C-alpha positions in Angstrom: 0.0 0.0 0.0 1.3 3.4 -0.9 1.0 6.0 1.9 3.0 9.0 0.6 5.4 9.8 -2.2 7.4 13.0 -2.7 10.1 14.1 -5.0 12.1 17.2 -6.0 14.2 18.4 -9.0 12.7 15.8 -11.4 12.0 17.0 -15.0 9.3 19.7 -14.9 9.1 19.6 -11.1 11.6 22.0 -9.5 10.4 22.1 -5.9 9.1 19.3 -3.7 5.9 17.6 -4.9 3.9 15.4 -2.5 1.3 12.8 -3.3 -0.7 11.7 -0.3 -2.9 8.6 0.0 -3.8 9.2 3.7 -7.5 9.9 3.9 -8.6 13.3 5.2 -11.6 13.7 7.6 -14.2 15.1 5.3 -17.3 13.3 6.5 -18.1 11.8 3.1 -17.2 8.6 1.3 -15.7 6.9 4.3 -17.1 3.5 3.3 -14.8 3.4 0.3 -11.6 3.9 2.4 -9.0 1.2 3.0 -8.7 0.7 6.8 -5.6 -1.0 8.1 -7.0 -3.2 10.9 -3.6 -3.2 12.8 -3.7 0.5 13.7 -6.9 1.9 12.2 -5.2 4.2 9.6 -7.4 5.1 6.7 -6.1 5.3 3.1 -7.5 6.2 -0.3 -8.2 3.4 -2.7 -8.0 5.8 -5.7 -6.1 9.0 -6.6 -6.7 10.8 -9.9 -4.5 13.6 -11.3 -5.9 16.2 -13.7 -4.4 19.1 -15.6 -3.5 20.5 -19.0 -1.2 18.7 -21.5 2.4 19.4 -20.5 1.3 20.3 -16.9 3.2 17.4 -15.3 0.6 14.8 -14.6 2.5 11.9 -16.3 5.8 13.1 -14.7 4.4 12.4 -11.2 3.9 8.8 -12.2 7.2 8.7 -14.0 9.0 9.9 -10.9 7.7 6.9 -8.9 8.6 4.6 -11.8 12.1 6.1 -12.0 12.6 5.4 -8.3 11.4 1.8 -8.8 13.8 1.3 -11.7 16.7 2.6 -9.7 16.1 0.0 -7.0 15.2 -3.1 -9.1 17.4 -2.8 -12.2 20.6 -4.1 -10.4 18.6 -6.9 -8.8 17.1 -7.9 -12.2 20.5 -7.7 -13.8 22.0 -9.9 -11.1 19.2 -12.5 -11.6 19.7 -12.4 -15.4 23.4 -13.0 -15.1 22.8 -16.0 -12.9 20.1 -17.6 -15.2 20.2 -16.0 -18.7 22.5 -16.1 -21.7 24.9 -13.3 -22.6 22.5 -12.1 -25.3 19.7 -11.8 -22.8 22.1 -9.9 -20.4 22.9 -7.4 -23.2 19.3 -6.7 -23.9 18.4 -6.4 -20.2 21.3 -3.9 -19.6 20.2 -1.8 -22.4 16.6 -1.7 -21.2 17.2 -1.1 -17.5 20.0 1.5 -17.9 18.8 3.4 -21.0 17.4 6.3 -19.0 20.4 8.1 -17.6 19.6 9.8 -14.3 21.6 12.9 -15.2 19.0 13.7 -17.8 16.1 14.0 -15.4 16.9 17.1 -13.4 14.9 20.3 -13.9 16.4 22.0 -16.9 14.7 25.4 -16.8 17.0 26.5 -14.0 20.7 26.0 -14.6 21.4 25.9 -10.9 19.4 22.7 -10.6 21.9 20.7 -12.7 24.1 20.5 -9.7 21.3 19.9 -7.1 20.4 16.3 -6.2 17.2 14.7 -7.3 15.4 13.5 -4.2 12.8 10.8 -3.7 10.9 9.9 -0.5 8.4 7.1 -0.4 6.3 5.8 2.6 4.6 2.4 2.0 3.2 -0.6 3.8 3.4 -4.3 3.3 1.4 -6.9 5.2 3.1 -6.3 8.6 5.5 -3.4 8.2 5.7 0.2 7.2 8.9 1.4 5.4 10.3 4.8 4.5 12.9 5.0 1.7 14.7 8.2 0.9 17.1 8.5 -2.1 19.1 11.4 -3.4 21.1 11.3 -6.7 23.4 13.7 -8.4 24.8 12.9 -11.8 23.8 9.2 -11.3 25.7 9.1 -8.0 23.8 8.4 -4.8 24.6 11.2 -2.3 22.2 10.0 0.4 20.0 7.0 1.0 18.0 6.0 4.1 15.7 3.1 5.0 13.5 3.0 8.1 11.0 0.3 9.2 8.1 0.3 11.7 5.9 -2.6 12.6 2.3 -1.6 11.8 0.6 -0.8 15.1 3.9 0.0 16.7 5.0 3.5 17.7 8.7 3.7 17.0 10.5 3.2 13.8 13.9 1.5 13.6 16.9 2.5 11.3 17.8 -0.2 8.8 20.5 1.9 7.3 21.5 5.5 6.7 24.0 6.2 3.9 25.9 9.3 2.6 28.7 9.6 0.1 31.2 9.2 2.9 29.7 7.0 5.5 27.1 4.2 6.1 25.4 3.4 9.4 23.7 0.0 9.7 21.0 -0.7 12.2 20.9 -3.7 14.5 18.9 -5.7 11.8 21.8 -5.4 9.3 24.9 -5.8 11.5 27.7 -7.6 9.8 26.8 -6.7 6.3 29.8 -5.7 4.1 29.2 -2.2 2.6 32.7 -1.0 1.9 32.8 -1.9 -1.8 29.2 -0.9 -2.7 29.1 1.1 -5.9 28.1 4.7 -5.5 25.6 4.2 -8.3 23.9 1.2 -6.7 21.2 1.7 -4.0 22.1 0.0 -0.7 18.8 -1.8 -0.6 19.6 -3.3 -4.0 23.1 -4.4 -2.8 21.7 -6.1 0.3 18.9 -7.8 -1.7 21.4 -9.2 -4.2 23.9 -10.5 -1.7 22.1 -11.3 1.5 18.9 -13.0 2.7 17.4 -10.3 5.0 13.7 -10.6 5.6 13.0 -6.9 6.1 14.9 -6.0 2.9 13.3 -8.6 0.8 9.9 -7.5 2.2 10.6 -3.9 1.1 12.0 -4.8 -2.3 9.0 -7.0 -3.0 6.7 -4.0 -2.8 8.6 -2.3 -5.6 8.5 -5.4 -7.8 4.7 -5.7 -7.3 4.0 -2.2 -8.6 2.1 -2.3 -11.9 2.9 0.5 -14.3 0.6 0.8 -17.3 0.6 3.4 -20.0 -2.8 2.9 -21.6 -2.3 5.7 -24.1 0.4 3.6 -25.8 -0.9 2.2 -29.1 1.5 -0.8 -28.9 -0.2 -1.9 -25.6 -3.5 -2.4 -27.4 -1.9 -5.2 -29.4 -1.4 -7.1 -26.1 -4.2 -9.5 -25.1 -3.9 -10.6 -21.5 -6.1 -13.4 -20.3 -6.0 -14.8 -16.7 -4.7 -18.3 -16.6 -7.3 -19.6 -14.1 -10.7 -20.6 -15.6 -12.5 -18.9 -12.7 -10.6 -15.6 -13.4 -11.4 -15.9 -17.1 -15.1 -16.3 -16.3 -15.0 -13.3 -14.0 -13.3 -11.2 -16.7 -16.1 -12.0 -19.2 -18.7 -11.3 -16.6 -17.2 -7.9 -15.9 -17.1 -7.1 -19.7 -20.8 -8.0 -20.0 -21.6 -5.8 -17.0 -19.9 -3.0 -19.0 -22.3 -3.9 -21.9 -19.4 -5.4 -23.9 -21.0 -8.5 -25.5 -18.0 -10.8 -25.5 -18.5 -14.3 -23.9 -15.3 -16.1 -24.8 -12.3 -16.3 -27.1 -10.6 -18.8 -29.3 -6.9 -19.0 -30.2 -5.5 -20.4 -33.5 -1.9 -21.5 -33.6 0.4 -22.3 -36.6 2.4 -25.5 -37.1 5.2 -24.2 -34.9 2.8 -23.5 -32.0 2.9 -19.7 -32.4 -0.4 -17.8 -32.1 -1.6 -16.8 -35.5 -5.1 -15.5 -34.8 -7.3 -14.7 -31.8 -11.1 -14.6 -32.1 -13.6 -13.1 -29.7 -17.0 -14.9 -29.2 -20.3 -12.9 -29.3 -23.5 -14.5 -28.2 -26.9 -13.1 -29.3 -30.1 -13.1 -27.3 -31.5 -16.1 -29.2 -28.4 -18.1 -28.2 -26.6 -18.0 -31.6 -23.0 -16.9 -31.5 -20.4 -15.6 -34.0 -16.8 -14.7 -33.9 -14.7 -11.7 -34.8 -11.0 -11.3 -35.2 -9.6 -9.4 -32.2 -8.3 -6.8 -34.6 -11.8 -6.1 -35.7 -13.0 -5.1 -32.2 -13.2 -1.4 -31.4 -10.1 0.3 -30.0 -11.9 0.8 -26.7 -12.7 -3.0 -26.5 -9.1 -3.8 -27.3 -7.9 -1.5 -24.6 -10.2 -3.2 -22.1 -8.5 -6.5 -22.9 -5.1 -4.9 -22.4 -5.9 -3.6 -18.9 -8.7 -5.6 -17.3 -6.6 -8.6 -16.5 -4.0 -6.3 -14.8 -6.7 -4.6 -12.9 -8.3 -7.8 -11.7 -4.9 -9.1 -10.6 -4.2 -6.0 -8.6 -7.6 -6.3 -6.9 -7.1 -10.0 -6.2 -3.7 -9.4 -4.6 -4.3 -6.0 -3.1 -1.6 -4.2 -5.1 -1.1 -0.7 -6.6 -1.6 -0.1 -10.3 -0.3 3.1 -11.8 -2.2 4.0 -15.0 -1.2 7.0 -17.2 -4.1 8.2 -19.5 -6.4 5.5 -18.2 -9.4 7.3 -19.8 -7.9 7.3 -23.3 -10.3 5.6 -25.8 -12.6 4.5 -22.9 -16.3 5.6 -22.6 -16.7 7.6 -19.4 -19.1 4.9 -18.1 -16.4 2.3 -18.5 -13.8 4.5 -16.8 -16.3 5.0 -13.9 -16.9 1.3 -13.7 -13.1 0.7 -13.3 -12.7 3.4 -10.7 -15.7 2.0 -8.7 -14.1 -1.4 -8.7 -11.5 0.1 -6.4 -13.8 2.3 -4.3 -16.3 -0.5 -3.7 -15.2 -2.6 -0.7 -17.2 -5.6 -2.2 -14.8 -5.8 -5.2 -11.8 -4.4 -3.4 -11.4 -6.7 -0.5 -7.6 -6.7 -0.3 -6.9 -3.0 -0.2 -5.8 -2.5 -3.8 -5.0 1.1 -5.0 -5.4 2.9 -8.3 -3.2 5.9 -9.2 -4.2 7.4 -12.5 -4.0 10.5 -14.7 -7.1 11.6 -16.6 -8.7 14.3 -18.7 -12.2 13.0 -18.3 -14.2 15.5 -16.3 -17.5 13.5 -16.4 -16.1 11.3 -13.6 -15.0 14.4 -11.6 -18.1 14.3 -9.4 -18.8 13.6 -5.7 -20.5 10.4 -6.6 -17.2 9.0 -7.9 -14.4 10.8 -6.0 -13.9 12.2 -2.6 -12.2 15.7 -2.6 -8.9 14.2 -1.3 -8.9 11.8 -4.3 -8.8 14.6 -6.9 -5.4 16.2 -7.6 -4.2 18.8 -10.1 -1.0 19.6 -11.9 -0.1 22.9 -13.7 2.9 24.9 -14.7 3.9 28.3 -13.2 5.6 31.1 -15.2 9.0 29.5 -14.6 8.0 26.3 -16.4 7.9 24.4 -13.1 5.0 22.2 -12.2 2.9 22.4 -9.1 1.0 19.4 -7.6 -1.9 20.0 -5.2 -5.1 18.3 -4.1 -8.7 19.6 -4.4 -9.1 19.4 -0.6 -6.0 21.7 -0.1 -7.5 24.3 -2.5 -9.0 27.4 -0.9 -11.6 29.7 -2.5 -11.4 33.5 -2.4 -13.3 33.4 0.9 -10.7 31.0 2.3 -13.0 28.0 2.4 -12.4 24.6 0.8 -14.7 23.3 -2.0 -17.9 21.7 -0.7 -18.5 18.0 -0.9 -21.5 18.5 -3.2 -19.8 20.8 -5.8 -19.9 19.8 -9.4 -16.1 19.5 -9.5 -15.7 19.0 -13.3 -17.7 22.1 -14.2 -15.9 24.3 -11.8 -12.6 22.9 -12.9 -13.3 23.9 -16.5 -14.4 27.4 -15.3 -11.0 27.8 -13.8 -12.0 27.8 -10.1 -9.4 25.2 -9.2 -6.6 26.3 -11.5 -4.9 23.7 -13.6 -7.3 23.8 -16.5 -6.0 24.1 -20.1 -7.2 27.7 -20.5 -7.6 29.6 -17.2 -4.5 29.4 -15.0 -5.6 30.7 -11.6 -3.2 28.3 -9.9 -0.6 31.0 -10.5 -2.6 33.5 -8.4 -3.3 30.9 -5.8 0.4 29.9 -5.6 1.4 33.6 -5.1 -0.8 33.8 -2.1 1.0 30.9 -0.3 
């Protein structure tokens, strides 16, 4: 479960940006919240970021993905070298290290080229809460810290604290050799690769389980993901039919070499007759559903976080709302799964779909630096927050919350801070 994530000096973000999944006390929508039974903390199941093109929405997701890549790439590389061929290693190295960290700093202020990029993430696993802090300058780690607290406990313990010149290990990690750790490799990655430490493996697993999906990517629509279990397949088709997508099955054709040559979808009419269509003949929205629903169902089934950029692209607003409500309905979200998405669809920006603390905005200031803020943090001219019953989408387009493509009142609001 993601609790909070903040970062600074990353691409269009100059100053610190904070994303917060802790639920506010607003007296509405409490039934949809995720409650950790160990300590009673309440978290948001969904968080949606709105704003103009180029405002920084996707960058927020990219920052979390960048941190994840920094941590898991050395681990994946180590596993590949143990099991894969040299050719596989070459491809893996190219894919994992193709984005140089030195290219990610804020480029509209020359001073920030020599200021570290910083990342700070607070997350929970089944039994523990972790806080990981990472600062990088020109691909070199200048500071890294990891803390752990048992859920329901008061005090956190230090797993390690690391600077360019020194490294302090907590009691849980005594005896680990850190003298020869590369200054480009996170300490958490080094320990995961070379040691069997339960707390480290627990924290690393959280990063591996994050599901990043760019549903505005045309190449993704060519992917067809079916659950392996028959029960999960049946549930997928049931959900599609609840969305008024009349697909009741599929059929796969393979060539003589066993490769998939064609995939057909099965449609059943009211009189019981059925017919088939090539998957390529389905609408782009239907193809997108097949590319994302299996991922979404898996996250719901295992209680994980899915990060979806442009989730609304090519989806009818009713389908987008159905997906969101799969996470906000405790009956379908029994394991505490979370959805972090960017969107332009204002038809779902209503109190019936989102709480005020689940709606966030991104926009640029005159210095080409992005600002991230929540609707619940916004204050009107009279100093009051938006009401729970406001038509958020309409007021957003009218410029009352800033961050719309035409009226940029966020600049005035930011100046009043």
